[in-house]
N, C-alpha and C positions, 0 to 999 in steps of 0.2 A: 684336587679339583671340591673333595669334602668341606674340607678346613676352610675353601675360599668361599662356598654357601653358605657357613657356618657365623663367618665371619660380614655374611651382607645381610643377613637375619638378624645379627646384633647392631647389625647401625641402621637396620631399616624401624627398629624399634626408637632408637635412639632421636633418629634425624629425618627417616621419610627415606624415600627410594628413588633410589638418582635416575635410573634405569629398569626399563621392562626387561627380566630374563627368561620368563616361561609363562604361556599364556595355550588352555586350554581349550581347544575352537570344533565347532562342530563339523562334518564334511561336508561341502558345496556351500556355504557359510560364506562371510565375507569377516572381516579382521583389522581396524587400523589400530596402528601400534604409534604411541609419542615417543619422539628420542629428541631427548634437551641438548644442548650444547651451551659450548659456552662465548660468553660473549663476544671472543676476539676472532671467530667463528662465525661472525652474523651474515658479513658480504663472501663467503665461502660456498663452494656447489656443494651443494648434499644428493646423496643418495641412496639406494638399497642396494647390500650384495647379498648374495644369494649364495652358499653353501658352507661348509662345516670347517673348513681351513679359512683361515685370512688370506693367506697367501694364491691361493686355486679360486675363490667366490667368484662370481661374475656378475654383473654389476645388471638389475633387473628397471632401474627407471630414474634420472635426476630430474635434479628440479631444474634446469634446461634442458630437458630431451626427454619428453613423452614420450611414457609406452605407445606403440600402435595399436598393441592387442590390448589395451582395456580391461588385461587381468590386474595392473599394478598403477598406483596414483602417489602424486607427492604432492605436496604443500609444504609451504614454511613460511610460521608467523616467526618475524623478526624481532616484534614487540618484545613477547614471549621466552622467545630462545628457544624454541620449540618445530623442530620437521618432522611431520605427520606422513607413512607410509599408511596404503590400503591396499591389500592384498583380499580378490577377490573369487571367489570358485575354485575354495580351499580342496587340496587333494594330499591322499597320504604322501605324495613327495614334497610338501610345503610344511617345511621341520627345520632350517637349518637360515636364518638371516643375520645381516651384519649393518648396522644402521651407519654412516660413515660420512665426513666430513674429509670432502679434498685437501689438500697440502698441497701449497704449489714448492717444487723444490724440497720435497721431503715426502717421510711416511704419513699418511691418511690417518686420519685419527676414527675409530670405530669402536662402536658397542654391541657385542651380541645377543641374541634372542631366539629362544627355540621354541615353535607351535607344536602342542601335540593334537595334531588331527583323528577324531573320534567320533563314533555314530554318537555317543553322550560326554559333556566333556564336565571335568570334572569342578570347574567354576565357570558361571556365565551369567550375567544380565540377562535383564529384559531387553536392554534397548543398550547402546553406546553413548546416545545423544542423550541428555540432559535438560529442558528451558525451563524457568521459571523467571516473575514478578519478584522486585525487590521488595521483602518482608516476606516472603512468601516460610512456608515451611515444604523443603523441599523430599521423599522420602525414593530410595536406590533398595530395589532388592537384589539382592546377592546370591546365588542359588549355590550347592555347592555338594559333593556328595560324601564329604569323612564330616565325623562331630568334629572338628578341629575347631581351635580360635580363630574367629575372625576377626578383622581390621578394616579400618578405614582409612587412608594414609592418602595425601596428596606430594605430587610429584615432586619431588625433591626435597620436602618439607619437613612436615611432620603426620604421624599417628595415632588413632584412639584405636587404642587397642583392651579397652574394657566396655562395659556398660553404658559410660559417661564416659564424655572428654571433649576438650575444644582443639576447632580450629580457628586458628585467625583472629582469635577472642571469642568466636561465633559455637553458641551448642551443639554439639554432634553426639544422639543415643544410636544405639544399638539393641536392636530386640532381634532376641535368636529363639524366641520361644515357640516357632513352627521347627517342627526338626526339618535340618536339611534349608531351610530359609533364613538369612538374619539379612530383616530391615535396616538400613539408615537412616536417621533422618537429621538433616542439615536445619538448622532452627533461625528463620528469621535472616535470612541471606542477604548479602547486599551486591553490590557492583563488582568489589572484589573477591566475590567465592566463587566468583567463575576462573575456571582451568577445569587441569585435570586431575581426578583422582584415580583411584585404583583400592577394590576389593582384593586384599590379601588373606588366603589360608595356605599356610605351608609355605611351599616354594611356587606357588600359582600365583600369577594376578591377573586381575580385567582390568584394565582402562577405560574408564568412565570419562563425559567430556561434559562439564554442569556450563549454564552458560544464564545469565541472571543481565534481565535487562528490566529498566523502568516499564510500570503498566498502562499501556495505550490510555491516553483520557477519551470519553464518551461525548460527546457536544453535544444536550438539551437545548430544547429552544426556554428561549425567553420570556413568560407573559406580559402581553403590553400593560394591563392593570394588575393591582395586585391589594388586598382586604388586608385591613390592620394596618397598625402605624406600618410595619414596613421598614425596608431600608432606606435610607436616603438617595445612595448610589441608587438603589433599583431600581425605587421612584423616576426618580430624574433622568435613567436608561429611558423606561417607557416614555418619559415624556418625547425622548429626543427621536424615537420613531412612532409616536402619534404623528408627531409635526413633518416628517417624515414623507409619511401619506396625505395630509390633510393637504399640502401643497401641493404635489402633481394631480393631486382630482381638483382644488380648484382651478389651478390651470385648463384641464381635460374640459371642466364645463366651460368655461369663459369659449376653447377653440369651438367649444360645438353649438352655443349661441350667436358666436358669428357669424360660422356656418349657416346656420339656419335662418341666417338674416339674410345674408346677398342671396342664396339661393328664393325665398321669399319676393326678396325686389327685382330677380331677374325674370323670372315668373311673374309679374304683371308685366316688365315691360315686354316679354311677349306674348301677350295679350291684346297689350295696345298697338303692339305692330300688328297682328294676325285683323283687325277690322279690316275692310275693304273700304274702300273712298267715293263707288259710288251711291253707297246705301246712303240712307236718310237719316240725318242726327238732331236729336231736337232736344232744349236744356228748357227747362223747366223751371222757375222760379215761384216765389210766394206770392209779390203780387207786379203786375204790372211788368210779367216778361216776357220778352219776345222770341217769338217763335222763328223758327230759321228752314228753308224747306228750299229744294232744290228739284228743279223740273227743266224733264228734257224734251225738247219739241221738236220735230222733222217735216219739212212740207213737202207735198206730192210733188211728182218729177210734173215739170211743164214740157209741151211741145213747140220747137220754133218752127214756127209755119212756113217764114221762109225760106229753110234749107233743110226743111224736112227730117229733124233730129229732134230725137228727145232729148231734154239739158235739164240735168237733175239740180238743186239748191242745194245750198250747201246747210249742213246742220248748225242750227241754233240752238243754245245754253241761253235761258232767260232765266235770271233769279227774280223770286218775288217776298216780300219780306211783310208779312203779318204782323198785326199789334193786337192782342189776345184785351180785349175790352174788359171792364172790369166795375159796376156799380159801384 
């Protein structure tokens, strides 16, 4: 076992770590473990098995069968060839596990890892998930209990063992001036910098997942008018915006004027219709105008002496025309 561990550390320094073997965690916390697999197992069922011995371990969660208790969860990133398992509310009994791949008509493929659950972990980070934008410098603090050399590794690729180095062509620095704290800085990260990394000290590893995305674009308003010579496209854009405001405003003015005209005409017509037909009307001109007047005459009732009845005469309307005399 000791010889196997020494061989694993030598391979780590040369090519990187291909699987997690030992992680120190705090009781009551949660831990996420990445489990890499070969491309030929992409469409196979993956699962977490609990127990020290391969033959007697019992499955905790599968990709096709979730854990109803909520203690275990699993997800499979087929593009990266890594499935991850999360174990919550860690206790002293959460020590031995296997990352397994189901093989039909054959023995399953598995990788063993150990959890050391204590009151204070020997190697840990502030958080396992780190997010940043393209071009940023990302800093990760790895806390460790001993004064041994700290390494920063990519899962399955290569490690930086000194104060400076490169991973995938990007510069990495490890600053260990503060006792028991090593600050790893990844400079000018790219989208390809996303993935699983490890703080490594001795036989302990602490997995960290880095996600790099494009910086969101903040939209700013464009002024309608610009001072100075300016840019041709900016001036043209301002002219288009100005015309888009003038045209609707002109149409609105026309509609308001037409509506006002119709309202005044209707009001004038209602005024004419409201005049009484029994009122005297006159029109005056400048010279020799004609004055019209209407006179209503009603005669008194007369008595019919022969029949002893009173007979009323009909009303008669007599019109007269008067001319205005001028000297």
